[in-house]
N, C-alpha and C positions, 0 to 999 in steps of 0.2 A: 491554568494547565489543563491538559486533557489527554486524549489517546487518539492515535491514527488507526484506522481500519482500512484494509484493502481487500476487495472481494473480486473473484473472477472464477470462471468455470475452468477447473484444472483437468488437464488430460495428458495424453503422451507427448503432445506438441508444446506444452507449456513448461516454463522455467521461471522460477522466482527465487529471490534471496534478498537478505539484508546484508549488505557488505559495504566496502569502501567504493568511492566513485570510479577510482582507476580500474579496479578489478572488474566492476560492472561493465565499464565501457570497453575494456579490452576483450572480455568474452563475447559481448554483444556485437562488436564490430567484425569478429571473424566467424560469426554464426554458431558459436559453441554454446551449450546449455551452461547456465550459471553453476558455480560450485554449490554444493549441497548445503553449506552453511558458512557463516562468517566465522573466521578464526579468531577475531578480536572481541574482547569483552565490550559491554556497553560503554559508550564514551560520549563526550561533548560533541555537538554538531561541527565544531571547527577543528576536531582532532580526527584526521584522517577521513573526512566527509563521508559519514554513513548515509547510504541511500537504500531505498527499497525498490528493486528492479524486477520487472515482469516482462517476459518476452514469449512470443509464440513463433514457432516454425510454421510458416504458411506454405512450405513446399515450393514448387516451381510456380513461376509467374505464368498465368494463362489468362484466358478471357473471362473465366468465372470470377464473379465478386466474392470476396472473403470479408467477413466481419468478426470482430472480437470486441468485447466490452470489459472494462475494468471500472470498479466503483471505488472512489477514494473518499472516505468519510472522516471528519475530525469531530470527536465527541468531546465537547467542552464540559467539564464536570459541573461546573457552576458558571452560568453565563454572565450574571451581573450581580452586583451587590446593591441591595435596595434597602435604605435605611438601616444598615448594619446587618442585613440578612443575606446570606448567600442563596441565590435563586437558581434553581436548575433550568436548563433549556426547555422551551416550549414543547419540543418533540417528545421529551421524556413524560410529560403529562399526557400528551395526545396518544402516544403509542405505548404507554405503560412502562417506559423505561427499557424496553427491549431493543437494543441496538440492531438485531438481526431484521427487524422490521424496516429499518432505514436502509440497509444494505440490500 
């Protein structure tokens, strides 16, 4: 088991939320910002399909190129079990266990 981290530069054109898949798709498909929060408590993955959604309003389509980046990182608390010992992932040793260095 572990933790998911998502990082991106947030500004006035950015919208993000953890919500169910239907809500995320319905808001995104009509160009509306996502709701400010998920009204449902934590739940199993197959219970109303929770998703983490990020979108940017890029404005009008034109000849100028636009770029946006999102980093998605999974932090496995213990990567392997070696002769009965739980072993942390290599990046925790190399980066001092600071997840922000990975993001």
